[in-house]
C-alpha positions as semicolon CSV with decimal commas, in nm:
position;residue;x (nm);y (nm);z (nm)
1;H;2,975;-0,895;0,574
2;V;2,863;-1,070;0,909
3;D;2,983;-1,438;0,964
4;A;2,733;-1,593;1,189
5;S;2,815;-1,920;1,100
6;G;2,820;-2,175;1,405
7;L;2,545;-1,901;1,619
8;K;2,238;-1,983;1,727
9;C;1,923;-1,757;1,769
10;P;1,942;-1,453;1,841
11;L;2,336;-1,430;1,806
12;P;2,301;-1,388;1,416
13;I;2,062;-1,100;1,481
14;L;2,207;-0,921;1,714
15;R;2,558;-0,899;1,499
16;T;2,334;-0,792;1,210
17;K;2,221;-0,525;1,399
18;K;2,574;-0,421;1,499
19;A;2,679;-0,402;1,132
20;L;2,324;-0,239;1,004
21;A;2,435;0,010;1,229
22;T;2,749;0,096;1,077
23;V;2,636;0,145;0,748
24;R;2,402;0,421;0,595
25;G;2,056;0,408;0,473
26;G;2,018;0,194;0,158
27;E;2,330;0,020;0,164
28;R;2,351;-0,363;0,170
29;V;2,502;-0,599;0,447
30;E;2,557;-0,987;0,351
31;V;2,504;-1,206;0,670
32;L;2,618;-1,584;0,668
33;S;2,431;-1,827;0,920
34;T;2,408;-2,179;0,984
35;D;2,105;-2,162;1,218
36;T;1,799;-2,338;1,071
37;T;1,583;-2,109;1,209
38;S;1,757;-1,796;1,044
39;V;1,525;-1,783;0,730
40;R;1,180;-1,698;0,972
41;D;1,433;-1,483;1,190
42;F;1,574;-1,248;0,944
43;E;1,216;-1,221;0,753
44;A;1,096;-1,114;1,085
45;F;1,366;-0,865;1,193
46;C;1,354;-0,699;0,865
47;Q;0,974;-0,672;0,873
48;Q;0,979;-0,537;1,226
49;A;1,253;-0,313;1,162
50;G;1,184;-0,188;0,808
51;H;1,465;-0,301;0,640
52;A;1,468;-0,518;0,294
53;L;1,546;-0,890;0,263
54;I;1,692;-0,859;-0,084
55;G;1,712;-1,242;-0,082
56;W;1,870;-1,529;0,020
57;D;1,966;-1,877;-0,036
58;E;2,102;-2,201;0,124
59;A;2,337;-2,459;0,004
60;E;2,446;-2,743;0,215
61;G;2,326;-2,603;0,540
62;R;2,469;-2,258;0,512
63;Y;2,262;-1,961;0,468
64;R;2,336;-1,632;0,302
65;F;2,117;-1,338;0,337
66;V;2,151;-0,950;0,192
67;L;1,970;-0,721;0,379
68;Q;1,942;-0,331;0,268
69;K;1,920;-0,076;0,563
70;R;1,604;0,133;0,550
71;A;1,690;0,470;0,427
């Protein structure tokens, strides 16, 4: 779980990279963010790094992402 609330780009991505480095391939990481550019940033990050963006949602300005580390 990564809580990047209140952080602006690129900090949510950097914190997520650190978290993904601690899990095995196929495991999932949940990320919370309030940065309005997070959707675009996480889509691009996953595409470039080969991770899967399992899903995301937004409620009241808080974004929640679920990423699965590449195998």
